[in-house]
TORVEX-512654 format. One line per field, with one value per residue (C-alpha): x, y, z; residue number from 0. Coordinates in nm, 3 decimals. Layout:
BEGIN
u c(X, ...)
v c(Y, ...)
w c(Z, ...)
resi c(NUM, ...)
//
This chain:
BEGIN
u c(1.936, 1.891, 2.226, 2.130, 1.717, 1.897, 2.071, 1.811, 1.656, 1.976, 1.967, 1.556, 1.692, 1.961, 1.789, 1.424, 1.706, 1.865, 1.572, 1.404, 1.763, 1.718, 1.368, 1.519, 1.800, 1.546, 1.321, 1.662, 1.748, 1.436, 1.393, 1.774, 1.688, 1.404, 1.603, 1.866, 1.673, 1.476, 1.775, 1.950, 1.603, 1.579, 1.947, 1.956, 1.606, 1.808, 2.131, 1.890, 1.793, 2.145, 2.238, 1.979, 2.033, 2.403, 2.371, 2.118, 2.418, 2.687, 2.413, 2.384, 2.778, 2.816, 2.594, 2.871, 2.993, 2.694, 2.581, 2.881, 2.900, 2.899, 2.668, 2.399, 2.436, 2.424, 2.115, 1.916, 2.001, 1.861, 1.523, 1.453, 1.519, 1.196, 0.834, 0.607, 0.575, 0.708, 1.008, 1.108, 1.063, 1.304, 1.537, 1.472, 1.554, 1.854, 1.989, 1.805, 2.019, 2.349, 2.232, 2.049, 2.401, 2.580, 2.300, 2.337, 2.739, 2.712, 2.471, 2.714, 3.043, 2.820, 2.756, 3.148, 3.175, 2.930, 2.661, 2.416, 2.130, 1.827, 1.692, 1.820, 1.638, 1.741, 1.510, 1.486, 1.345, 1.033, 0.982, 1.013, 1.195, 1.476, 1.621, 1.595, 1.792, 1.605, 1.259, 1.052, 0.701, 0.545, 0.842, 0.928, 0.622, 0.648, 0.456, 0.535, 0.712, 0.845, 0.809, 0.551, 0.761, 0.898, 1.262, 1.278, 1.135, 1.411, 1.676, 1.553, 1.572, 1.949, 1.884, 2.067, 1.808, 1.728, 1.375, 1.182, 0.938, 0.671, 0.603, 0.409, 0.445, 0.823, 1.037, 1.283, 1.547, 1.577, 1.840, 1.861, 2.102, 2.098, 2.270, 2.403, 2.532, 2.820, 2.942, 2.774, 2.484, 2.107, 2.006, 1.889, 1.809, 1.841, 1.960, 1.739, 1.861, 1.660, 1.735, 1.498, 1.506, 1.523, 1.671, 1.995, 1.993, 1.829, 2.089, 2.311, 2.208, 2.179, 2.520, 2.673, 2.448, 2.376, 2.021, 1.741, 1.541, 1.227, 1.104, 0.694, 0.447, 0.095, 0.034, 0.318, 0.677, 0.873, 1.233, 1.414, 1.757, 1.862, 2.188, 2.320, 2.035, 1.773, 1.469, 1.321, 1.001, 1.007, 0.992, 0.633, 0.457, 0.018, -0.252, -0.320, 0.034, 0.022, -0.388, -0.225, 0.099, -0.150, -0.330, 0.026, 0.069, 0.462, 0.452, 0.279, 0.391, 0.787, 0.790, 0.903, 0.727, 0.842, 0.931, 0.673, 0.654, 0.591, 0.569, 0.555, 0.753, 0.866, 1.248, 1.220, 1.007, 1.055, 0.979, 1.040, 1.044, 0.820, 0.962, 0.873, 1.058, 1.111, 1.025, 0.684, 0.678, 0.555, 0.251, 0.204, 0.258, 0.625, 0.804, 1.000, 1.067, 1.366, 1.353, 1.505, 1.525, 1.517, 1.592, 1.329, 1.420, 1.076, 1.210, 1.477, 1.598, 1.602, 2.009, 2.139, 2.015, 2.054, 2.458, 2.732, 3.046, 3.196, 2.916, 2.992, 3.396, 3.291, 3.182, 3.432, 3.398, 3.641, 3.457, 3.130, 3.231, 3.421, 3.140, 2.940, 3.186, 3.210, 2.849, 2.829, 3.123, 2.991, 2.629, 2.799, 2.970, 2.622, 2.480, 2.812, 2.793, 2.370, 2.306, 2.557, 2.759, 2.429, 2.362, 2.654, 2.659, 2.261, 2.351, 2.623, 2.455, 2.164, 2.432, 2.581, 2.230, 2.127, 2.495, 2.399, 2.735, 2.702, 2.572, 2.399, 2.029, 1.912, 2.033, 2.151, 1.911, 2.160, 2.446, 2.204, 2.145, 1.746, 1.575, 1.768, 1.730, 1.356, 1.419, 1.645, 1.390, 1.110, 1.326, 1.352, 0.980, 0.982, 1.184, 0.992, 0.698, 0.809, 1.000, 0.656, 0.483, 0.704, 0.720, 1.063, 1.096, 1.355, 1.319, 1.380, 1.599, 1.933, 1.969, 2.341, 2.263, 1.999, 2.130, 2.475, 2.775, 2.657, 2.851, 2.968, 2.855, 2.635, 2.743, 2.747, 2.476, 2.375, 2.074, 2.229, 2.304, 2.583, 2.545, 2.685, 2.977, 3.021, 3.279, 3.233, 3.393, 3.214, 2.937, 2.583, 2.271, 1.945, 1.727, 1.425, 1.158, 1.227, 1.157, 1.348, 1.202, 1.083, 1.377, 1.105, 0.780, 0.635, 0.651, 0.906, 1.186, 0.906, 0.877, 1.052, 1.154, 0.866, 0.886, 0.920, 0.630, 0.623, 0.657, 0.654, 0.772, 0.506, 0.466, 0.671, 0.439, 0.249, 0.226, 0.429, 0.628, 0.862, 0.988, 0.955, 1.208, 1.340, 1.227, 1.482, 1.418, 1.539, 1.911, 2.180, 2.288, 2.589, 2.726, 2.723, 2.456, 2.124, 1.776, 1.536, 1.322, 1.588, 1.695, 1.339, 1.267, 1.593, 1.468, 1.141, 1.420, 1.466, 1.280, 1.104, 1.230, 1.011, 1.077, 0.860, 1.027, 0.869, 0.721, 0.866, 0.629, 0.628, 0.270, 0.173, -0.066, 0.234, 0.471, 0.302, 0.604, 0.596, 0.246, 0.280, 0.522, 0.347, 0.043, 0.200, 0.365, 0.081, -0.102, 0.190, 0.140, -0.206, -0.184, 0.096, -0.054, 0.165, 0.068, 0.162, 0.450, 0.422, 0.756, 0.805, 0.934, 0.794, 0.532, 0.394, 0.063, 0.050, -0.289, -0.597, -0.353, -0.638, -0.947, -1.288, -1.599, -1.744, -2.027, -1.985, -1.603, -1.590, -1.257, -1.112, -1.179, -1.016, -0.733, -0.647, -0.657, -0.436, -0.164, -0.178, -0.113, 0.169, 0.367, 0.286, 0.512, 0.787, 0.833, 0.848, 1.132, 1.313, 1.279, 1.192, 0.859, 0.870, 0.833, 0.573, 0.252, -0.132, -0.157, 0.155, 0.024, -0.334, -0.156, -0.005, -0.267, -0.487, -0.259, -0.243, -0.624, -0.686, -0.470, -0.652, -0.975, -0.889, -0.691, -0.955, -1.271, -1.302, -1.572, -1.308, -0.983, -0.879, -0.480, -0.316, 0.013, 0.237, 0.565, 0.843, 1.234, 1.200, 1.022, 0.685, 0.534, 0.197, -0.017, -0.282, -0.602, -0.886, -1.249, -1.489)
v c(-0.006, -0.054, 0.147, 0.447, 0.425, 0.435, 0.724, 0.905, 0.837, 0.919, 1.265, 1.381, 1.230, 1.456, 1.758, 1.710, 1.664, 2.006, 2.200, 2.037, 2.141, 2.473, 2.500, 2.355, 2.598, 2.910, 2.784, 2.736, 3.088, 3.256, 3.105, 3.178, 3.528, 3.616, 3.445, 3.651, 3.992, 3.894, 3.875, 4.224, 4.406, 4.253, 4.370, 4.710, 4.742, 4.685, 4.901, 5.188, 5.195, 5.136, 5.452, 5.649, 5.593, 5.659, 5.941, 6.020, 5.945, 6.192, 6.447, 6.411, 6.397, 6.707, 6.934, 6.939, 7.249, 7.477, 7.256, 7.374, 7.757, 7.986, 8.278, 7.958, 7.866, 8.194, 8.267, 7.962, 7.954, 8.323, 8.229, 7.896, 8.098, 8.281, 8.116, 8.456, 8.566, 8.936, 8.809, 8.566, 8.819, 9.047, 8.764, 8.696, 9.060, 9.056, 8.703, 8.625, 8.812, 8.665, 8.280, 8.290, 8.421, 8.162, 7.906, 8.050, 8.045, 7.667, 7.560, 7.732, 7.536, 7.195, 7.246, 7.242, 6.940, 6.754, 6.747, 7.015, 7.141, 7.284, 7.427, 7.490, 7.578, 7.644, 7.542, 7.618, 7.361, 7.518, 7.429, 7.784, 7.875, 8.100, 8.137, 7.963, 7.935, 7.929, 7.806, 8.148, 7.949, 7.933, 7.906, 8.278, 8.318, 8.396, 8.157, 7.888, 7.600, 7.283, 7.058, 6.841, 6.634, 6.381, 6.431, 6.746, 6.624, 6.388, 6.613, 6.883, 6.581, 6.502, 6.240, 6.234, 6.175, 6.114, 6.099, 6.150, 6.424, 6.497, 6.872, 7.040, 6.690, 6.711, 6.422, 6.544, 6.379, 6.580, 6.529, 6.667, 6.711, 6.875, 7.189, 7.224, 7.554, 7.307, 7.032, 6.742, 6.990, 6.985, 7.086, 7.450, 7.348, 7.180, 7.231, 7.053, 7.046, 6.924, 6.784, 6.783, 6.430, 6.570, 6.421, 6.482, 6.349, 6.005, 6.006, 6.024, 5.757, 5.554, 5.612, 5.482, 5.143, 5.116, 5.046, 5.211, 5.410, 5.647, 5.818, 5.885, 6.075, 6.112, 5.909, 6.096, 6.020, 6.321, 6.230, 5.954, 5.841, 5.587, 5.392, 5.473, 5.203, 5.243, 5.434, 5.689, 5.612, 5.306, 5.378, 5.582, 5.504, 5.506, 5.497, 5.102, 5.016, 5.198, 5.040, 4.703, 4.785, 4.940, 4.577, 4.390, 4.224, 4.247, 4.612, 4.685, 4.501, 4.457, 4.773, 4.604, 4.419, 4.113, 4.139, 4.241, 4.259, 4.652, 4.644, 4.395, 4.453, 4.265, 4.105, 4.215, 4.306, 4.565, 4.449, 4.632, 4.640, 4.910, 5.001, 5.275, 5.551, 5.510, 5.782, 5.979, 5.979, 5.612, 5.710, 5.972, 5.717, 5.812, 5.592, 5.435, 5.228, 5.020, 4.871, 4.598, 4.537, 4.123, 4.016, 3.720, 3.485, 3.445, 3.179, 2.960, 3.188, 3.480, 3.337, 3.481, 3.841, 3.838, 3.707, 3.999, 3.972, 3.774, 3.516, 3.461, 3.431, 3.200, 2.911, 2.659, 2.723, 2.419, 2.166, 2.237, 2.194, 1.856, 1.725, 1.876, 1.751, 1.426, 1.328, 1.448, 1.179, 0.914, 0.983, 0.953, 0.652, 0.418, 0.574, 0.435, 0.115, 0.039, 0.227, 0.299, -0.078, -0.266, -0.072, -0.107, -0.462, -0.490, -0.285, -0.521, -0.803, -0.677, -0.574, -0.897, -1.057, -0.811, -0.896, -1.116, -1.249, -1.353, -1.741, -1.567, -1.603, -1.580, -1.399, -1.511, -1.345, -1.488, -1.231, -0.924, -0.763, -0.609, -0.507, -0.593, -0.967, -0.967, -0.805, -1.016, -1.267, -1.066, -1.007, -1.422, -1.482, -1.188, -1.336, -1.708, -1.575, -1.400, -1.712, -1.884, -1.640, -1.698, -2.080, -2.130, -2.428, -2.270, -2.623, -2.649, -2.391, -2.510, -2.478, -2.367, -2.061, -1.924, -2.007, -1.977, -2.257, -2.486, -2.751, -3.028, -3.174, -3.040, -2.830, -2.854, -2.614, -2.546, -2.797, -3.060, -3.433, -3.610, -3.940, -4.256, -4.189, -3.822, -3.733, -3.807, -3.687, -4.015, -4.216, -4.014, -4.036, -3.902, -3.792, -4.057, -3.776, -3.737, -3.966, -4.100, -3.992, -4.242, -4.366, -4.559, -4.494, -4.212, -3.882, -3.925, -3.709, -3.386, -3.438, -3.269, -3.393, -3.310, -3.043, -3.201, -3.153, -2.847, -3.002, -2.834, -2.936, -3.105, -2.976, -3.163, -3.459, -3.419, -3.796, -3.878, -4.116, -3.877, -3.793, -4.055, -4.248, -4.225, -4.527, -4.746, -4.652, -4.291, -4.377, -4.214, -4.469, -4.583, -4.243, -4.080, -3.834, -3.844, -3.832, -3.584, -3.786, -3.848, -3.499, -3.422, -3.667, -3.524, -3.174, -3.365, -3.527, -3.158, -3.057, -2.713, -2.465, -2.208, -1.862, -1.679, -1.487, -1.406, -1.024, -0.816, -0.587, -0.238, -0.112, 0.057, -0.221, -0.468, -0.204, 0.037, 0.193, 0.379, 0.426, 0.573, 0.830, 0.868, 0.976, 1.221, 1.406, 1.453, 1.538, 1.830, 1.943, 1.996, 2.213, 2.429, 2.773, 2.979, 3.336, 3.566, 3.852, 4.162, 4.237, 4.585, 4.503, 4.445, 4.706, 4.701, 4.890, 5.077, 4.914, 5.125, 5.384, 5.338, 5.571, 5.353, 5.525, 5.619, 5.859, 5.956, 6.044, 6.403, 6.470, 6.645, 6.422, 6.134, 6.367, 6.407, 6.039, 6.000, 6.260, 6.089, 5.781, 5.925, 6.044, 5.733, 5.589, 5.822, 5.782, 5.430, 5.439, 5.690, 5.976, 6.329, 6.497, 6.814, 7.070, 6.829, 7.071, 6.972, 7.236, 7.196, 6.812, 6.902, 7.141, 6.876, 6.627, 6.945, 6.978, 6.599, 6.593, 6.871, 6.797, 6.383, 6.507, 6.744, 6.488, 6.165, 6.355, 6.188, 6.273, 6.267, 6.118, 5.873, 5.875, 5.592, 5.546, 5.314, 5.185, 5.236, 5.116, 5.171, 5.519, 5.609, 5.745, 5.856, 5.704, 5.894, 5.687, 5.868, 5.769, 5.784)
w c(-11.887, -11.506, -11.411, -11.608, -11.512, -11.181, -11.240, -11.380, -10.992, -10.825, -10.989, -10.924, -10.550, -10.505, -10.673, -10.456, -10.157, -10.261, -10.301, -9.885, -9.755, -9.940, -9.745, -9.462, -9.449, -9.490, -9.179, -8.981, -9.107, -9.027, -8.718, -8.584, -8.666, -8.500, -8.178, -8.247, -8.336, -8.023, -7.793, -7.909, -7.882, -7.506, -7.415, -7.644, -7.427, -7.123, -7.236, -7.269, -6.924, -6.782, -6.972, -6.834, -6.510, -6.522, -6.709, -6.406, -6.151, -6.323, -6.368, -5.952, -5.906, -6.141, -5.888, -5.643, -5.758, -5.714, -5.441, -5.275, -5.399, -5.088, -5.231, -5.331, -4.976, -4.768, -4.997, -4.905, -4.547, -4.528, -4.732, -4.493, -4.158, -4.274, -4.322, -4.422, -4.761, -4.702, -4.530, -4.839, -5.077, -4.901, -4.899, -5.235, -5.369, -5.168, -5.294, -5.572, -5.861, -5.711, -5.729, -6.054, -6.190, -6.000, -6.177, -6.536, -6.471, -6.351, -6.685, -6.935, -6.740, -6.746, -7.122, -7.210, -6.996, -7.160, -6.924, -7.019, -6.824, -6.950, -6.661, -6.298, -5.982, -5.628, -5.353, -5.004, -4.696, -4.735, -5.109, -5.251, -5.574, -5.445, -5.789, -6.155, -6.454, -6.800, -6.662, -6.562, -6.662, -6.280, -6.079, -6.118, -5.896, -5.557, -5.402, -5.626, -5.395, -5.561, -5.207, -5.344, -5.574, -5.475, -5.587, -5.446, -5.066, -5.074, -5.171, -4.885, -4.651, -4.771, -5.030, -5.403, -5.638, -5.997, -6.175, -6.491, -6.502, -6.828, -6.855, -7.110, -7.342, -7.306, -7.105, -6.880, -6.673, -6.349, -6.067, -5.705, -5.468, -5.100, -5.013, -4.686, -4.488, -4.298, -4.367, -4.180, -4.115, -4.198, -4.566, -4.637, -4.960, -5.272, -5.660, -5.855, -6.234, -6.561, -6.916, -7.159, -7.361, -7.741, -8.038, -7.940, -7.674, -7.805, -8.060, -7.799, -7.665, -8.004, -8.055, -7.745, -7.738, -8.097, -8.077, -8.213, -7.970, -7.967, -7.673, -7.650, -7.421, -7.434, -7.707, -7.929, -8.015, -7.836, -7.962, -8.187, -8.244, -8.526, -8.616, -8.998, -9.288, -9.004, -9.131, -8.841, -8.984, -8.878, -8.507, -8.565, -8.215, -8.312, -8.059, -8.200, -8.061, -7.714, -7.635, -7.724, -7.487, -7.189, -7.228, -7.184, -6.863, -6.862, -6.948, -6.615, -6.420, -6.475, -6.718, -7.073, -7.320, -7.505, -7.838, -8.107, -8.505, -8.567, -8.939, -9.179, -9.486, -9.806, -9.710, -9.359, -9.047, -8.764, -8.467, -8.133, -7.688, -7.564, -7.179, -6.896, -6.824, -6.437, -6.242, -6.190, -6.564, -6.530, -6.407, -6.722, -6.969, -7.104, -7.229, -7.493, -7.764, -7.933, -8.281, -8.480, -8.879, -8.867, -9.255, -9.393, -9.594, -9.813, -10.075, -10.126, -10.410, -10.192, -10.052, -10.377, -10.326, -9.970, -10.005, -9.987, -10.189, -9.838, -9.823, -10.227, -10.185, -9.915, -10.109, -10.214, -10.623, -10.702, -10.505, -10.623, -10.999, -10.912, -10.811, -11.090, -11.342, -11.136, -11.184, -11.562, -11.612, -11.416, -11.596, -11.981, -11.821, -11.730, -12.071, -12.248, -12.080, -12.084, -12.413, -12.707, -12.645, -12.666, -12.993, -13.105, -13.062, -13.263, -13.508, -13.611, -13.566, -13.779, -14.066, -14.051, -14.080, -14.415, -14.573, -14.856, -14.864, -14.508, -14.372, -14.078, -14.128, -13.777, -13.498, -13.142, -12.850, -12.568, -12.708, -12.642, -12.307, -12.215, -12.427, -12.723, -12.680, -12.731, -13.020, -13.160, -13.110, -13.293, -13.555, -13.589, -13.579, -13.851, -14.096, -14.061, -14.100, -14.434, -14.522, -14.486, -14.663, -14.957, -14.946, -14.753, -14.556, -14.322, -14.092, -13.705, -13.588, -13.514, -13.103, -13.124, -13.376, -13.113, -12.788, -12.890, -12.787, -12.548, -12.294, -12.397, -12.036, -11.809, -11.529, -11.145, -10.991, -10.663, -10.714, -10.881, -10.716, -10.799, -11.005, -10.952, -11.192, -11.046, -10.776, -10.438, -10.135, -9.899, -9.824, -9.858, -9.693, -9.738, -9.490, -9.439, -9.466, -9.844, -10.037, -10.382, -10.694, -10.960, -11.187, -11.420, -11.572, -11.798, -11.731, -11.473, -11.627, -11.566, -11.186, -10.960, -10.592, -10.375, -10.096, -9.749, -9.515, -9.294, -8.932, -8.613, -8.279, -8.077, -7.689, -7.442, -7.305, -6.969, -6.881, -6.572, -6.700, -6.881, -7.175, -7.470, -7.581, -7.931, -8.151, -8.287, -8.665, -8.563, -8.498, -8.642, -9.013, -8.973, -9.225, -8.879, -8.960, -8.760, -8.916, -8.941, -8.694, -8.463, -8.454, -8.364, -8.078, -7.964, -7.985, -7.758, -7.487, -7.413, -7.080, -7.090, -6.897, -6.699, -6.864, -6.628, -6.323, -6.022, -6.044, -5.797, -5.624, -5.742, -5.713, -5.438, -5.283, -5.247, -5.146, -4.826, -4.755, -5.085, -5.073, -4.774, -4.900, -5.176, -5.045, -4.731, -5.057, -5.261, -4.934, -4.860, -5.217, -5.166, -4.901, -5.084, -5.254, -5.446, -5.378, -5.665, -5.694, -5.871, -6.030, -5.977, -5.621, -5.298, -5.156, -4.835, -4.763, -4.383, -4.216, -4.244, -4.477, -4.755, -4.766, -4.757, -4.931, -4.653, -4.653, -4.259, -4.319, -4.538, -4.756, -4.480, -4.206, -4.466, -4.563, -4.177, -4.129, -4.419, -4.273, -3.914, -4.123, -4.327, -4.007, -3.831, -4.110, -4.152, -3.740, -3.825, -4.046, -3.889, -4.095, -3.978, -3.919, -3.750, -4.037, -4.182, -4.123, -4.170, -4.382, -4.630, -4.677, -4.762, -5.002, -5.191, -5.203, -5.332, -5.607, -5.646, -5.657, -5.896, -6.158, -6.141, -6.139, -6.435, -6.664, -6.531, -6.523, -6.171, -5.877, -5.617, -5.514, -5.284, -5.085, -4.954, -4.794, -4.858, -4.824, -5.063, -5.053, -4.690, -4.667, -4.655, -4.979, -5.142, -5.368, -5.561, -5.729, -5.909, -5.833, -6.138)
resi c(0, 1, 2, 3, 4, 5, 6, 7, 8, 9, 10, 11, 12, 13, 14, 15, 16, 17, 18, 19, 20, 21, 22, 23, 24, 25, 26, 27, 28, 29, 30, 31, 32, 33, 34, 35, 36, 37, 38, 39, 40, 41, 42, 43, 44, 45, 46, 47, 48, 49, 50, 51, 52, 53, 54, 55, 56, 57, 58, 59, 60, 61, 62, 63, 64, 65, 66, 67, 68, 69, 70, 71, 72, 73, 74, 75, 76, 77, 78, 79, 80, 81, 82, 83, 84, 85, 86, 87, 88, 89, 90, 91, 92, 93, 94, 95, 96, 97, 98, 99, 100, 101, 102, 103, 104, 105, 106, 107, 108, 109, 110, 111, 112, 113, 114, 115, 116, 117, 118, 119, 120, 121, 122, 123, 124, 125, 126, 127, 128, 129, 130, 131, 132, 133, 134, 135, 136, 137, 138, 139, 140, 141, 142, 143, 144, 145, 146, 147, 148, 149, 150, 151, 152, 153, 154, 155, 156, 157, 158, 159, 160, 161, 162, 163, 164, 165, 166, 167, 168, 169, 170, 171, 172, 173, 174, 175, 176, 177, 178, 179, 180, 181, 182, 183, 184, 185, 186, 187, 188, 189, 190, 191, 192, 193, 194, 195, 196, 197, 198, 199, 200, 201, 202, 203, 204, 205, 206, 207, 208, 209, 210, 211, 212, 213, 214, 215, 216, 217, 218, 219, 220, 221, 222, 223, 224, 225, 226, 227, 228, 229, 230, 231, 232, 233, 234, 235, 236, 237, 238, 239, 240, 241, 242, 243, 244, 245, 246, 247, 248, 249, 250, 251, 252, 253, 254, 255, 256, 257, 258, 259, 260, 261, 262, 263, 264, 265, 266, 267, 268, 269, 270, 271, 272, 273, 274, 275, 276, 277, 278, 279, 280, 281, 282, 283, 284, 285, 286, 287, 288, 289, 290, 291, 292, 293, 294, 295, 296, 297, 298, 299, 300, 301, 302, 303, 304, 305, 306, 307, 308, 309, 310, 311, 312, 313, 314, 315, 316, 317, 318, 319, 320, 321, 322, 323, 324, 325, 326, 327, 328, 329, 330, 331, 332, 333, 334, 335, 336, 337, 338, 339, 340, 341, 342, 343, 344, 345, 346, 347, 348, 349, 350, 351, 352, 353, 354, 355, 356, 357, 358, 359, 360, 361, 362, 363, 364, 365, 366, 367, 368, 369, 370, 371, 372, 373, 374, 375, 376, 377, 378, 379, 380, 381, 382, 383, 384, 385, 386, 387, 388, 389, 390, 391, 392, 393, 394, 395, 396, 397, 398, 399, 400, 401, 402, 403, 404, 405, 406, 407, 408, 409, 410, 411, 412, 413, 414, 415, 416, 417, 418, 419, 420, 421, 422, 423, 424, 425, 426, 427, 428, 429, 430, 431, 432, 433, 434, 435, 436, 437, 438, 439, 440, 441, 442, 443, 444, 445, 446, 447, 448, 449, 450, 451, 452, 453, 454, 455, 456, 457, 458, 459, 460, 461, 462, 463, 464, 465, 466, 467, 468, 469, 470, 471, 472, 473, 474, 475, 476, 477, 478, 479, 480, 481, 482, 483, 484, 485, 486, 487, 488, 489, 490, 491, 492, 493, 494, 495, 496, 497, 498, 499, 500, 501, 502, 503, 504, 505, 506, 507, 508, 509, 510, 511, 512, 513, 514, 515, 516, 517, 518, 519, 520, 521, 522, 523, 524, 525, 526, 527, 528, 529, 530, 531, 532, 533, 534, 535, 536, 537, 538, 539, 540, 541, 542, 543, 544, 545, 546, 547, 548, 549, 550, 551, 552, 553, 554, 555, 556, 557, 558, 559, 560, 561, 562, 563, 564, 565, 566, 567, 568, 569, 570, 571, 572, 573, 574, 575, 576, 577, 578, 579, 580, 581, 582, 583, 584, 585, 586, 587, 588, 589, 590, 591, 592, 593, 594, 595, 596, 597, 598, 599, 600, 601, 602, 603, 604, 605, 606, 607, 608, 609, 610, 611, 612, 613, 614, 615, 616, 617, 618, 619, 620, 621, 622, 623)
//
């Protein structure tokens, strides 16, 4: 029954291996899905950033017609020439309505071209709003000015800029373009346009990039856009999520987190990447979240649920069925060979033994295999026992009836020695180390040849006279076959080889030139110090630009010092400073100070000057 039992072991090993492979495939599938999903998340986050950048450039380009409009240019030129508020009111009264009409017509045309704007402003060089479209809150005031915004200030100096603002809890994509009175002349103002990031805008991003996106500001989701079969509720932003994000080092330095798990559900995970919105909205905590649904295989049986019809059609059913049928046929063959056929033979022999007409009175165990041989022997013993109790003497068992037919002459075996009458192929010689067994005496037939004693080769002699000469008795016999003693002496006569080689100097002590080089390399490595580099770009601070906590300097003195540093850095980079008076500068600082103190509940605000992409810029820091 060896094959049948082996077949059971094979089946068990196959089943165990199949289960192992299923769990292995489950782990590989989950790991691959996680790695691929994280790569898709990172790529989708970058795609959203590139989309926002490209959208800003297209919107800035679309401002060319309104920036070249004659009435807009003339109105801004006249407004920029006056400094008094009363005269500005007169210019605004004269040209404000015409400029506003032009802005309204441009906004309608932009919506038809697929680049709509929610608000447009015409700003003169003093930052005052001459006219606006669809944003009267604040900007309609004669004293309101937008020169404090970095985007507007850059546009008034001839730069084309795009930025992101947070106004009343909403995120706006803002672009600005300078307006020149004549080609190549100095700007007489700028046109500023804004598009609110709402659900429609974000859904357009999702359709173009294929990503599930949600924008948030002030800890609240303000807009969302998802592809089909993706629930928008999975992109809900909670305070706990934002607290963890704010503590993320990559988010603070690079502006983007690594992929993280947002929600865990049976059979799938929701993973996402948080990213900051570039621009002024960055400082106000505005950003966007890109989400991805990752399927998880929880058990080997889950493959059946996750597979679709295409996966099932790809399975080679014919090959699987052929393997299964082959294994079944092979198992049946082993069963027939090791179970059915031996049992049939044994049953036939027992029936012959029980037949009254048969002359068989004993089973022949030698004709059976496996366990049936022992059963046949036990049946014979049982028959003898029953006959003895009945007073029947069966006599000695016939050897041939028990063991079967015996050969007439003994057969040659691997351990037999030919006798005198047996065939010989030539003169034979016996090793001298093996004694001949006795041929007569009591018990000689039961004795076997003694095992030759184990000998180990002696070490080479250490005498000065050299190796020992072989004894005369160790010479080969006439038959030409050397004796064991002669073979051992021949081995002893072979001189020992010195198998130790000269050791090559590889240590530092044996190789001073290597030691010296290694010492210099280690000293050089110890002297190197790596300085951390921020991921958001190089920023150099102007010397002495940061205002320290000095009780001797009041706020006015501190701001004048910052103003002087700001003018110095602008001149350093070749920026115009003629029209930047201290009063305007002070007004900008005061507005930022009031906003920060209201938001952070701080006691004071510290300003400093720094370089940003080759230009002078200001940064404010609240002080508790």
